[in-house]
C-alpha positions as CSV (number, residue, x, y, z in Angstrom):
1,M,-67.4,-43.7,55.8
2,L,-70.5,-42.3,54.9
3,H,-71.7,-39.2,52.7
4,I,-74.7,-37.3,52.2
5,D,-76.2,-35.6,48.9
6,Y,-79.3,-34.1,48.3
7,F,-81.9,-32.4,46.5
8,T,-85.4,-30.2,46.8
9,F,-88.5,-31.5,45.0
10,N,-91.9,-30.7,44.7
11,A,-94.1,-27.5,45.4
12,F,-93.6,-28.2,49.3
13,Q,-89.6,-28.0,48.8
14,E,-88.9,-31.1,50.6
15,N,-85.2,-32.2,51.0
16,T,-84.3,-35.6,49.6
17,Y,-81.0,-37.2,50.6
18,I,-78.9,-39.6,49.5
19,I,-76.8,-41.5,51.7
20,H,-73.5,-43.4,50.4
21,N,-70.9,-45.2,51.4
22,D,-67.3,-45.8,49.8
23,E,-68.4,-48.5,48.1
24,K,-71.1,-46.9,45.8
25,Q,-74.1,-48.2,47.5
26,C,-76.6,-45.7,48.7
27,W,-80.1,-45.2,50.6
28,I,-82.3,-43.1,49.5
29,V,-84.2,-41.1,52.0
30,D,-87.9,-39.4,51.8
31,P,-88.0,-39.6,47.9
32,G,-89.8,-36.4,47.2
33,M,-90.2,-36.4,43.4
34,Y,-93.5,-35.4,42.4
35,D,-93.2,-35.4,38.4
36,N,-91.1,-37.4,35.9
37,S,-88.5,-34.3,35.4
38,E,-88.0,-34.5,39.3
39,T,-87.3,-38.8,39.0
40,E,-85.1,-38.4,35.7
41,K,-83.1,-35.8,37.6
42,L,-82.2,-38.1,40.6
43,I,-82.0,-40.9,38.6
44,A,-79.2,-39.1,36.0
45,Y,-77.3,-38.3,39.5
46,L,-77.4,-42.0,40.5
47,T,-76.1,-42.8,37.2
48,K,-73.7,-40.0,36.9
49,E,-72.2,-41.2,40.5
50,Q,-72.5,-44.7,39.7
51,L,-74.3,-45.1,43.1
52,K,-76.2,-48.6,43.8
53,P,-79.6,-48.3,45.6
54,M,-79.7,-50.3,48.2
55,G,-83.4,-49.3,50.0
56,I,-85.6,-46.3,50.4
57,I,-85.4,-45.6,54.2
58,N,-88.4,-42.6,55.2
59,T,-88.4,-40.9,58.5
60,H,-92.2,-40.2,57.9
61,A,-94.9,-40.9,55.6
62,H,-95.9,-37.7,55.0
63,L,-97.4,-37.2,51.2
64,D,-94.5,-34.8,50.3
65,H,-92.1,-37.1,51.6
66,I,-93.4,-40.4,49.6
67,F,-94.4,-38.7,46.6
68,G,-91.0,-40.8,44.7
69,V,-91.0,-44.0,46.6
70,Q,-92.8,-46.1,44.1
71,A,-90.7,-44.8,41.4
72,M,-87.7,-46.2,42.8
73,I,-89.0,-49.2,43.7
74,D,-90.3,-49.4,40.4
75,T,-86.4,-48.3,38.9
76,Y,-83.9,-50.2,41.4
77,H,-86.5,-52.7,42.9
78,I,-85.4,-51.9,46.2
79,P,-87.6,-52.1,49.7
80,F,-89.2,-49.2,51.1
81,S,-88.9,-49.3,55.0
82,L,-90.3,-46.6,57.6
83,H,-91.7,-47.0,61.0
84,K,-95.0,-49.2,61.7
85,K,-96.4,-46.2,63.5
86,E,-96.5,-44.4,60.0
87,L,-98.9,-47.1,58.5
88,P,-102.0,-44.9,59.4
89,V,-100.5,-41.5,57.9
90,L,-99.2,-43.8,54.8
91,K,-102.6,-45.3,54.3
92,Q,-104.1,-41.6,54.1
93,A,-101.9,-40.7,51.5
94,M,-104.3,-40.6,48.4
95,N,-107.1,-38.6,50.4
96,A,-104.2,-36.4,51.5
97,G,-102.9,-35.9,48.2
98,A,-106.6,-35.1,47.1
99,L,-107.1,-32.4,49.8
100,W,-103.9,-30.6,48.6
101,G,-104.0,-30.8,45.0
102,F,-101.5,-33.4,44.4
103,P,-103.2,-36.9,43.2
104,M,-101.4,-39.8,43.9
105,A,-102.2,-43.1,41.3
106,S,-101.1,-45.6,44.4
107,I,-99.9,-45.8,47.6
108,P,-96.3,-47.5,48.1
109,Q,-96.4,-50.6,50.4
110,P,-93.8,-51.2,52.9
111,D,-91.1,-54.1,52.9
112,H,-89.5,-53.2,56.2
113,F,-90.1,-51.9,59.1
114,I,-87.7,-49.7,61.1
115,D,-87.4,-50.5,64.6
116,E,-86.7,-47.5,67.5
117,H,-83.3,-47.5,68.5
118,Q,-82.0,-49.3,65.3
119,I,-78.9,-49.7,64.0
120,M,-79.1,-49.9,60.3
121,T,-76.0,-50.8,58.2
122,L,-74.8,-49.6,54.9
123,G,-71.9,-52.0,54.3
124,S,-69.5,-51.4,57.3
125,D,-71.0,-48.2,58.5
126,T,-73.8,-47.8,60.8
127,I,-76.4,-45.4,61.2
128,H,-78.6,-44.9,64.5
129,V,-82.4,-45.0,64.5
130,K,-83.8,-42.1,67.1
131,F,-87.4,-42.5,67.4
132,T,-89.0,-38.8,67.4
133,P,-92.8,-38.8,67.1
134,G,-94.7,-35.6,67.7
135,H,-94.6,-34.3,64.1
136,S,-95.9,-37.9,63.4
137,P,-96.6,-41.1,64.8
138,G,-94.0,-42.4,63.8
139,S,-91.2,-40.1,63.2
140,V,-87.8,-40.8,63.2
141,V,-84.3,-39.4,62.7
142,F,-81.6,-41.5,61.3
143,Y,-78.2,-40.1,63.4
144,Y,-74.7,-40.8,62.3
145,P,-72.2,-40.0,64.8
146,A,-69.4,-41.1,62.9
147,G,-69.8,-38.0,60.5
148,K,-71.3,-35.8,63.2
149,W,-74.9,-36.0,61.2
150,A,-78.4,-36.7,61.5
151,I,-81.3,-36.5,59.1
152,G,-84.3,-34.9,60.7
153,G,-87.2,-35.4,58.6
154,D,-89.8,-32.7,60.0
155,V,-88.9,-32.9,63.5
156,L,-86.3,-29.8,63.9
157,F,-85.7,-27.4,61.5
158,A,-83.6,-24.1,61.7
159,R,-85.1,-22.2,64.3
160,G,-88.5,-24.0,63.8
161,I,-90.4,-27.3,64.5
162,G,-92.5,-29.4,62.5
163,R,-96.2,-28.7,62.6
164,T,-98.4,-30.8,65.1
165,D,-101.6,-30.1,63.5
166,L,-102.1,-32.8,61.1
167,P,-103.5,-36.0,62.0
168,G,-101.5,-37.8,64.4
169,G,-99.1,-35.0,65.7
170,D,-99.1,-33.6,69.2
171,H,-97.0,-30.6,70.3
172,E,-95.8,-31.6,73.7
173,T,-94.9,-35.3,72.0
174,L,-92.7,-33.5,69.6
175,L,-91.0,-31.0,72.1
176,N,-90.3,-34.1,74.4
177,S,-89.0,-35.8,71.5
178,I,-86.5,-32.9,70.6
179,R,-85.0,-32.8,74.0
180,T,-84.8,-36.1,74.9
181,Q,-83.7,-37.5,71.5
182,L,-81.6,-34.5,69.6
183,F,-80.7,-32.3,72.3
184,V,-78.7,-34.8,74.2
185,L,-76.2,-35.0,71.4
186,P,-73.3,-32.9,71.2
187,D,-73.8,-29.1,69.8
188,E,-71.3,-29.7,66.7
189,I,-74.0,-31.9,65.2
190,T,-75.5,-31.3,61.8
191,V,-79.1,-31.5,61.5
192,F,-80.5,-31.9,57.7
193,P,-84.2,-31.2,57.7
194,G,-86.9,-32.1,55.8
195,H,-87.4,-28.7,54.5
196,G,-84.8,-25.8,54.5
197,P,-81.4,-25.4,55.6
198,A,-79.2,-27.2,57.7
199,T,-78.8,-26.3,61.4
200,T,-77.0,-27.6,64.6
201,I,-77.7,-29.2,67.6
202,G,-75.8,-26.6,69.5
203,Q,-77.8,-23.7,67.4
204,E,-81.2,-25.0,68.0
205,R,-80.4,-25.3,71.4
206,L,-79.5,-21.6,72.2
207,Y,-81.4,-20.0,69.3
208,N,-84.8,-22.0,68.4
209,P,-87.9,-19.9,69.8
210,F,-89.7,-23.3,70.5
211,L,-87.3,-25.0,72.9
212,N,-84.9,-22.1,74.2
213,Q,-83.5,-23.7,77.0
214,R,-81.7,-20.4,78.5
């Protein structure tokens, strides 16, 4: 069985998730730690829980979701994975950091690419990848049917959706991704977003003002 914990990091209030199994293996999802104190907080948690990081998997490559990637690579010597269509976004991270006032010393380089509709395995547990472009060109959602949850990145929020005014974003593409990849899931599925509180598919299908289908 997979379990999920999270931390909120950096000035953008980004949610960093830890997916772990009963054997203490874990994935780090969207590590957003910007400074040493935030990195130390995450490392302390992993050490206390005796978790063994197996890899970094990102929903997308916007600045606030990759701040802590290199620190995790350097600390745990683990691979970093994201969708190939996020490479242009990743390559612009240093420029984006300068623009927003959050300089980065370097840009992490991916070791593997996450494929559309891939099934990822952590121990004996599996997570499904859903391709959800629109907020960024290669955004993905990590869906765990057995636990009735999904990590949604910046695709779907509680009563909101991801912004589409950044390079590579497209409003209609995002709406289509949500309707065809997320709103086909059961109502009870909990969505853990990249920012803000968790929600459910049923709640957003009924009440999200951008997607209300009543």
